[in-house]
C-alpha positions in Angstrom: 0.3 -0.1 0.0 1.9 3.0 -1.1 2.2 5.4 -4.0 1.0 2.8 -6.6 -1.9 1.5 -4.8 -4.8 3.2 -6.3 -7.2 2.0 -3.6 -5.5 4.4 -0.7 -5.7 8.0 -0.7 -2.0 8.3 -1.1 -2.0 6.3 -4.1 -5.2 8.6 -5.5 -3.3 11.4 -4.8 -0.3 10.1 -6.7 -2.4 9.4 -9.7 -4.8 12.3 -9.5 -7.9 10.5 -9.1 -10.9 10.6 -6.7 -13.1 8.1 -5.1 -14.1 6.7 -1.6 -10.7 7.3 0.2 -10.2 10.6 -1.6 -13.6 12.5 -2.2 -13.7 15.5 -4.4 -14.3 18.7 -2.3 -17.8 20.1 -3.3 -17.7 23.7 -4.3 -18.6 26.0 -1.5 -22.2 27.4 -1.2 -22.7 30.9 -2.3 -23.0 32.7 1.1 -22.4 36.3 -0.3 -25.0 38.9 0.2 -24.3 40.9 -3.0 -27.5 40.3 -4.8 -29.9 41.1 -1.7 -32.5 43.4 -2.5 -31.9 46.8 -1.0 -34.9 48.9 0.2 -35.2 52.3 -1.8 
């Protein structure tokens, strides 16, 4: 189990792949308040 093992997180990091042991990060939810309705 090392860099060549594609079932481990270290191996997935080396190969540049994702899966159960190295999930992809989901994009952060947009929490900015730039499009809020401003009272006039």
